[in-house]
N, C-alpha and C positions, 0 to 999 in steps of 0.2 A: 250758217246762222250765228250771228254774233251774240254773245252773252251780255245782257244789260248790266252796266256797272252798278255798284251799290250806291244807294242814295245817302248823301251826307246827312247825318242826324246828330243832334246834340248828345253829350254824355248821358248816361243812365240817370244820374241824379238831377241833371237839368231837365230831363223828360218828366220826371215826377214833379219837379218844381213848377214846371209850366202847366201840368194838369191841375195841380192844387191851386195855382194862381188863377186858372180859368174856372175854378169851382166845379170841377168834374170829377166824378168817381171812376174807378177802373172799370166798373160795369158799363157806364155810359161811353167811355172811350172804346171799349170792346164792341158795343152795339153799333157805333158808327163806323168803326174800321171793319167789322165783320169777322172778328176772332173771339176766342173765349177770354174770360176775365183773367184766367191763369196765364195766358199768353202775354197779356198786357203787363202783368206782374213780372213775368220773366224778362220782358223788354226793359222795364224800369230798374230791375236789379242787375242787369247786364249779363244774365245767363245765356240769353239768346239774342240774336240780331235780326231785326225786321228785314224781310226780303220779299220780293215779288210785288204783287199788286197790293197786298196787305201792308207792305212796307211804304209803298208810295202813298196810300191813303193815311197811314200814320204820320208820314212826313208832312203832308198837306195839313193835317189836323194841328201838328205842333207849330207849323209855320203860321197858321191862322191864330193860334193862341199867343204868339209873339207880336201880332199886330194889334195896337190899341183899339182900332175901330172894329175888331172882329165881333160878330154877333155871338152871344152866348149859345151854347149847344142846348137844344131841347131834346130830352129823351122821348122816343116815340111811345105812344100810349100802349100800355101792356094789354094783351088780350084778356078777356074775361073767361074764367073757368066755369065749370058746370054749376058751381055753388054761387056764382054771381060776384066773386071776388077777383081782383086783378092780380096778376103775378108776373114775374120776370121769367123769361126763357133764355137760356144761354145760347148764344149764337154758335153754330158749329164751327170748329176749327178746321184747317186744311187736312189734318191727320185723323179727324173723326168722321163718322158717317154723315153724309149730307142731310138725310132724312131722319129726324128724331121724333118719335111719336109723342103725343101729349102725355100718355101714361107713363113715360120714362121718368117724370118728375118724382116718382115715389122712391127712386134710389139715388137721384142726384142731390147732392147737399145744397140746401138753399143758401143763398148769399146772406151773410150776417150783416146787420145794419152797421152804418158808419158809427164809430165811437163818438160819443158826445161827453162834453165836460160836465153836463148836468146829471149824468148817470153816476150812481154810486158803484163800487166794485161788484156788490151782489146783484144790482139791477143789470149791469152789463154782462155778468156771467149768466144770469137767468135768460137774457135775450139771446145770447149765443147758444145756450142749451136748447131753447125753444126752437130755434131755426135749424139746428144740426141734429139733435138727438134722434128724432123720429126716423129720418132717412138713414142715419148712421147705423141704427139697430138693424134695419133691413139689409144694409150692405154687409154688415158683420155676420148676419145669418147666412147669406150666400157664400161668405168666405170660410166659415167654420162648419156649417151645416147643423148647428145646435142652437136652439132658441134661447135656453138659459145662459149659455156661454156668450151669445151675442149681447144680451142685456147686461151681463156682468162686465163684458169688455168695454161697453160704452160707459157704463157707470164708473168703472175704475179709470178710464181715460179722463172723464170730467172731473173726477176727484183729484187726479194728478194735476189737471189743468187749474183747479181752484187753489191747490197748494202752491203752485208756481204762477199765480195769476199776474204778478208784475211782469213776468217775462211774456206770458201769452197775451196779455192786453196790448203790448206794443208790437207784437208780431204782425207782419204785413197780411198774413192769411191765417188767423186763428183756427178757422174750420179745418185746414189741412194739418195743422199741428195736432188737433184732437184726433183727426181721422187717422193719422199715422200712429199715434199712441194706441188707439183702439185696435187697429190691425195687428200691431206687434204683440199686443196681449192676447188676441184671439188665435194667433198662429204660434204661440209658445208651445214647444213640445212637452213641457212639464204637465200640461192638462191631462195627458193620458194616464198619469200615475195617481190622479185624484179619484177617490171612490165614486163621487157623484157623476163623473164623466167616463167611467169604464164601459158602461153599457150604452148602446146607441139609442137615440131618440126616435119616436115614431116618424116615419117619412111623411112627405105631403100626401094629401088625399088624392090628388090628380096624378094619373100615370105619366103624363107628359112632364109635369113638374118634378116628379121623382127621377125620371130619366135625365133631365137637365141637371138636376142637383147631384146625381151620381157621377155624371161626367166631370162636373166641376171639382168634386172631392177626389177624384182620381188624378187630377193634375198636381204637379209639385206646387208647394205653397207660393214660390216666387212667380211661377207661371199664372197661378189662380189670381194672385194679387194684381198682377199686371193686367190680365184680362178684365178684371172687375173695374179697375181704375179707368182703363181706356175705353172699353166698350160698355161698361155699366154706368160709371159716374160721368163719363164724357170728357175726361182730361185729355189734353194733347199729348203727343209722344214725348216732348221735352219735359212737360210737367210730371208725367208718369215716371220718367226716368229720375227726375229729381226726388220725387217722394219715395221711390223704392231704393234710392241710393245706388243706382246703376248707371252705366253709360247709356247713351241713346242707341247705339247699335245693339248693345246687349238687351235693352228693352224691346227693341223692334224684333229681335230674334225670338225672345220669349213670347211676344204677342203672336207672331206667326205660328209658332209651334202649338200654342194654346188653341188658336182658331182652327188649325188642322186637326187636332185632337177631338174638338167638339164636332167639327164637320164630318169626321170619320164615323162617329157614332150616331150623330143626328144631322143627316144631309140637309134638312130643311133650314138649319141655322148656319149655313155657309155664308150668307150675306151679313155683314156686321150690323146693318140696321135691323134685321130680323132678330139677331142675337140680342141686341140692346132692348128690343121690345119684349122678348121672352124673359130676359133678366128682370125687367120691370114687373112683369106679370107674376113671376115666381115670388118676388119679394113682397108684392102687394097682397098676394093670397094668404100670407100668414099674419095673424093678429099679434103683432109684436109691440108692446108698449113699454116705454122707458119710464123710470120713476120720476117724480116731480123734482124740479130744480132745488127747492129747499132741502129735500131729503138728500140729495146728492152732496149739497154743501155741508150739511150736518154730518154725514157720514165721513166726508173728507176731513173735517175737523176732529172727529173722534179718532180716526185712524192716525192723524198727526199727533194727537195727544198720547195715544197708546204707544207709538213708536218712540216718542220723546221720553215717556216714562220708562219704557224698556231700556232705552239707552242710558238714562240716568241710573237705573237699578244695576245695570251691568258695569257701569263705571264705578259705582259705590262698592260692588262686589270685588272688583279688581283692586280698589284701594284698600279694602278691608284685608284681603289676602296678602297684599304687600306689607301692610302694617303688622299682621300676625307673623309673617315670615321674619321681619326685621326684629320683632320682639322675642321670638323664640330661637333665633340663630345664635350660635356660640360667639362669645366676644373674643376669644383667643384661639390660637391654633394649637391643636393637639395632634402631634404626629402619630401615625399608625404604628401598631407593634410589629417589629420586623419578624419575618419567619425564622424558625430555629436553624442553627448551623451546626455542622459536625465538628467536634473538638478533636484535634490530632494529638496522638501520644497516649491516649487512654485505652487500655484493652477493652474490647467489648464484653458486655455482661454475658456469662455463660448460664444457660438455662440449667436448672437442677435435673439430675438424672434419676434413675430408679433407686429406691431405698434398699439398704442391706438388711439381713435378718436381724441383726442387733438393733438397728434403727426402727424396724418394724415392731420388735418387742417393746422398745421404749415408748413408742407412740401408742401402743395398746395399753401399756401400764398407765400412761398419762391420761388417756381418755377414760379408763375404768376408774381411776382415782378421783377424778373431778366430778364423777356422776353423783357422789353422796355429799357434795357441798364442799366448799373451800375448807382446808385444814392448814394449821400452822406448820410450816416445814421447819425442822430443827436439823442443824448439821450433825452428822454422826462422828463420834469420836473414834479414832482408830489408834 
């Protein structure tokens, strides 16, 4: 059996230009090709190369975009949820489970809206927060096992994003940027030294949820994060490797070991689709609410002002200490006193010996004479 040669494709930058020229979003291209949005983003950035049937479909789509008479792509109608609203569902990638239940949307990060020039920075931040924060809090809870830490991690991640909003706003995937920041904060080993996190929190009420959460918390942090991103959020293997800053083989090895550890203690979750569904159910069982976007923005601004004032106060302290040192320092050099040296040629001083009888009588006479007060001494004539 011969291997099919790679399909000639334009450079990554040209792929993105053709998509934008055709007025298509990454989600629309992913829906037509049959991959995830993160896979399309990886193709356009040059991190991965399209192959197989998906690569052929992607090449045909780009070729149709280069033709002037090509008909514009129409996104298929989104299914209606139980509440009567329409929503988008991410197409499964080749490395993710084929069957994804509808309840899995509670832990999958919703796609942020396309940036618009009419939105102010605050409005764009609020829109990103409204789309990502609720699901991100549930993901972080599965990652850390603590409800309060999950809310704090998401709030701190969005505070950092607001402080660096010019960088986050132009990022190809701001949701992944915030998610990576929240995960890094939640997995920090320094939380164990904080008094508020020394004692464990109450476990979930359901026994099956407690068992799954216990298994997740026994995994190493890197394995737990890889399992959550791939089988929980639904990212592909290359996207998971990029977000965890690991190679694709290392990420695949972590994922296999994590699945084996979960299947060893919970045999019913050996199927990735079943594990995905159970992760969604455990996350949705907890009532985790994130603060409102204006509260997060105000908290970020207060934190920025606090650290700015602290830096200014520290700088002023250093300047004052330097000025005081310059003021009180000596202006000329004073050599230290050298240690004493032995002078040669002088006999050593002899210590006095015992007194003779005559000297003892004289000392006694002198002591008895001075007891009545001083008297004038006259020389005796002889």
